[in-house]
C-alpha positions in Angstrom: 22.6 16.5 36.2 21.2 20.1 35.0 23.9 22.7 35.4 23.8 26.6 34.4 27.2 28.0 33.2 28.0 31.1 31.2 29.9 30.2 28.1 30.6 32.8 25.0 28.0 32.4 22.5 30.1 32.3 19.5 32.2 29.7 21.1 28.9 27.7 21.5 28.1 28.4 17.7 31.4 27.1 16.7 31.2 24.0 18.6 27.8 23.5 17.4 29.0 23.7 13.9 32.1 21.6 14.3 29.9 18.8 15.7 27.3 19.2 12.9 24.2 19.1 15.6 21.5 21.6 16.3 21.4 20.9 20.0 23.9 23.0 22.0 23.8 20.9 25.1 24.9 17.6 23.2 27.5 19.5 21.0 28.9 20.8 24.2 28.9 17.4 25.9 30.6 15.9 23.0 33.1 18.4 22.9 33.7 17.7 26.6 34.0 14.1 26.1 36.6 14.7 23.2 38.7 16.7 25.5 38.9 14.3 28.2 39.6 11.4 25.9 42.5 13.7 24.4 43.9 14.4 27.8 43.7 10.8 29.0 45.6 9.9 25.8 48.3 12.2 26.5 48.9 11.1 29.8 49.3 7.5 28.5 51.6 8.6 25.7 54.5 9.8 28.0 54.6 5.8 29.0 55.5 4.7 25.5 58.6 3.1 25.1 59.4 2.9 28.8 58.2 -0.6 29.5 61.3 -2.9 30.1 60.9 -6.7 29.6 62.9 -9.3 31.3 65.4 -11.0 29.3 63.9 -14.0 27.3 60.3 -12.6 27.3 58.7 -13.3 23.9 55.5 -11.3 23.9 55.1 -12.4 20.1 54.5 -16.1 21.4 52.0 -14.9 23.5 49.8 -12.9 20.9 49.7 -16.2 18.7 46.8 -18.8 19.8 
C-alpha cells in the first residue's frame, strides 16, 4: 500500500543512517517494525513473575525428552 506522509527530513536521514540503507522507505519500514516489536515485548514483560503454578507442578520434567 502506498501512503504519502510528511516526516521531518532530518529524522529520515538519521533513520537511514542508523539502518545503513540507501532506500528511505525500507529504513522507515524497518524502524516501524522495530518499534512495534519493542512495544509488544514491553506488553509481555509486565506478565513476568505473575504466573502461578499449582502445587506439585514440575515444569522441568516436561522439558526433558
